[in-house]
N, C-alpha and C positions, 0 to 999 in steps of 0.2 A: 504494500500500500504506500503511495507516495506521501512524503511529508509535506505539510503546508507550513509556510512561514508565517509567524505572527506579524501583524501590521506594524508593530513598533520596531522590528528588526532593522538595523541600519542597512541601507541599500535598496529599500523598497522605493517604488516610484513616488509615493507621497512624500517620503522623507527627502528624497533627492530633489524634488520640486521645492520643498520648504527651504532647503539649503541654498537655493539659487535665487530666492526672492531678494531683490536689492533693498537695502535699508537706507533711510534718510534721517538726518539730524533735524530736529525742530529747534530753531534758535530764536532767542528773545534778545532784541537789541535795546540798549539804553536810549532814552530820550530825556530832554530837560523839561518836559511839560507834564508828564504823568506822575501822579503821586505814588509813593511806595505802597500805600494802602490799596490803591486801585489795581496795581500790578498784582499784588498778592491775591486779592479777590478774584481777579481774572484767571490767574493760574489755578486757583482752587476750583473755579467754575468749569474751566476747560478740561483739566487733567484729573480732577478729583484727588490731587495730592494732599498730603497732610500739611498743616500750617507751617511746620518747621522746614519742610522741603520747599515750599513756595517762598518762604523768607530767604532761604539759601540761594535759590535761583535768582530772585529779585536782586539780592545784594551782589551776586556775581556779575549780573548785567550792569548794575550801577557802578561797580568798581572797575570792571574790565571792558565795558562797552558791549559785551555780548555774553550770553549764557546758554548752555545746552539744557533744553527742557527734557527731551526724550529722543530715542532712536526707534523708528518703526517703519513699516512698509509705506510706499509712496502715497497711496490713497488716504491712509489714515493721517500721515504727516501733513498732506495738503489740507485736510479737514481741520486739523488742530491749528495750523498756521492761519487759516481763514477765520477760525473762531477767535484767535488772539487779535487779529486785525479788526474784527468786529467790536472788540473792546478798546479800539483806538491805540493798540500797541503795535510796535514795529516787530515783525516776525518774518523769518525766512526759513527755507529748507535747503539742505544741500546733501549730496550723497555722502554716506558714511565712508 
């Protein structure tokens, strides 16, 4: 009787496909107009991150000019970037 491979075994077509999905960075850029509180609320609303994570991202953008929010597939990254922009924030995506 032939052995069947479990779906989770490395080398299956589903796993090979998942390994080839390109990932994108969602970046938050600093600006001189938006309050820190607004940025934190936006990050919490878009990503559902904990307060401490949102504060860290906001401070990184404030101090360095840009901060990494997350890394994810293109469609999700575009959606999150657009959500941040809808909060009047400057956000871009770029390949990982």
